[in-house]
N, C-alpha and C positions, 0 to 999 in steps of 0.2 A: 588731392586727398588720396590716402591709401585705399585700395580696394577692400571690400568686406571679405573676410577670410571664412571659407566654408569647409566643413568636413562632411563627407557623404557616408552614410551607413545604410547599406542595402546588400543582401546576400546574392543578388543577381548582378554579375559583372556588366551585362549588357545595359542594365538600367543605369548603373554608375557611368558607363561610357557615354550613354545618351545625354545625361545631365551635364557631364563635362563638355561634350560637344556643343550643347546648347549655350553654355556659358563662356566658351572660349573666346568669343568676340565681344564679350561684355566687360568693359573696363571697370565697372563698379564692383565686380565679383571675381573671386579667385578661389578655386578648389585647391586646398593645401594638403589634404590627406583623404584616404578612403578606408572604410572598414567593411568587412563582410559578415560580421556577427556583433552582437550586442556588447560582449565583454571587450572585444578589440576596440570598439567605438569608444568606450570609457577610457581605455588606456591612451588612445590617440588624443582624445579631448584634453586629458591631463597634460600631455606633452605639448600640444599645439595651441591650446587656449584660443580656439577659433571664435569668431563673432557669431556664426550661425551653424547649427547642426541640422542637416536634412536627414531624416531617419524614416525607414520603413517600419511597419508594425511587425510583420512576420519575419523574424530572423532567428538563426540558431543561437543556442546558449543563453541568450537573454533577449526578450522581445523589445520592440521599440518603445512601448509604453513604460516598461521597467527602466529602460535607458533614460527616457525623458524625466522620469521621477528622480533618478540618481543625479542627473545633470542639474536639475532644478535645485536639488539639495546641496550638491557639492561644488557646482560651478554656476552660480546664479547669474553671472553676467552673460553667459552663453544663451543665445536665442534658439528656440527649438521649432522647426517646421516638420510636422508629420506629413509624409508623402505616401499615400496608401491607395490601394485599389478598393478598400473596404469602406462602404458608406453606412455601415450599421450603427445604430444608436449607441450600442455598448462601446464600440471602439472610439467613437467621437467623444463621448462623455468622459471615458476613462483617460483619454489623451489630454483633454482640457483640464480635468481635475489633477492630473499629474504635472501640469505646468506648461503644456504646449502653447506656444505663441501663435501657432497656425496649424491648420489641417487642410490639406489639399489633395484632391483625388488625382490619381495617376492619369486619368483621361483628360485632365485639363490641358488647355493649349499653352503655347509659349508665352503669349501676352499675359495670361493670368498667373503663370508661374513666376514671371519676372515681377509682376505687380505684388505678388505675395512676398517675394524676397525684399523688395524695396520697402514695403510697408513694415515688415518685421525688423529690418535693419534700422529703420528710423524709430523703432521703439513701439510700434503699433501691433495690432493683432490682425490676422487675416484667416478667414475661413471660407472655403469654397461655397458658392451660392447654393450648390446642391444639398448642403447639409445645414443651411441656415435655419430650417424649420426645427431641426433637432436641438440646436443651440437655444432657440427661442423657447421651446417647450421646457427644456431642462434648467435653464438659467434665468431667462427673463421672466418666465411665468412661474418660477419657483419650484418646478418639479425637480426632484433629486433622484439620481440613480440609486442612492442608498435607501430611498424610501420605498422602493419597489419591493414587492413580495418575491420570494424565491420562485423560480420557474416550476410551478406545481399545478397550474390550472390550464385547461385547453386553450383559452384565449391567449395565454402568454407564449404559445408556440410560435407566435409571430416574430419572436426574437431570433429564431433560427433563420438563416439565409436559405434560399432555394437549394443551393448546393448541399448545405448541411442536412436538409430534409431528405435529399437523395441519398446521402451517405448513411443517414439513419435507417432508411428503408433497406439498404443493402446489408448493413450490419445485422439488422434483425432477421434478414434472410440467411444469415450465417456466413456472409462473405468476409474474407480476409482483406488486408490492405492491397495486396497484389491484384486480387480479383476485382476490388472496387476500382482500382486505378485503370484496369483494362476495360471495365464496363463503362466508365465515364471518360475514357480517353485522356487521362491525366497521369502525371508521374506518381510513383509509389510514395515519394516524399510528400507530395501535395495531398494525397489521400490520407497520409498519417497526420498531417497538420489539421486537415478538416475534421478528422476523427477526434483529435485532441481538443480542438475548439468546441466541438459538439458536446463532448463529455464534460468539459469545463462549464459550459453554459447550463447544462442540465444538472450539474453538481453531482455527478456519479463517477465511480472509480473503476467499475468493471462491467462486463456484459450482463451480469445478473442484475445489478442496480439499474443499468440502462434499460433492460427489459421491463423491470418493475416501474420505472419512471414513465416509460412509454405507455404502459397500461393506465397509469394514473392520468396521463394526458389524452387518453382515448386514441392513441396512435395505432394500437393493435387490439 
């Protein structure tokens, strides 16, 4: 049998190299192309028509969830495995609703990664055990992401990750992206991504709105 053809989409070259290295001795799978951003991924998928797309969530130009949604619509035969460091409910639910066939955390071991690929290649679904509770709550028990209220009450602040809460505190202290990056020992780009995600989750567009929303949430 011909190997399952895979396209990798991740903006970190080291991650792509790691996956290729992991699969190089696996006869069942073959990496046929790579992409470092979302738009490039869609172009490559159109050219290569792979069996499986392995995609990260946080990428330039177009994020992984948007890519999954476009692939589901335009290339329905392509299976989609989201490989991410994020285990937040929002990312998991949006990925599944966009058509992902699997969601695996980057901290997973080789055995689970291969199990996920085999399951998806055979037409099944695979989701990391660490996020099974999210899936049960949102799909088995009938809870829907769309039924939630906007983030506007104190208890809903739980939707923010610990890092986003740190970012919020620094923003409210008047820190810019460079200062945030230095304070948290992360890259400026990572600080920018966290800031963008934070403002998107809180549904604000600028510092004034962010400050007002933080007051509503009793954060300041």
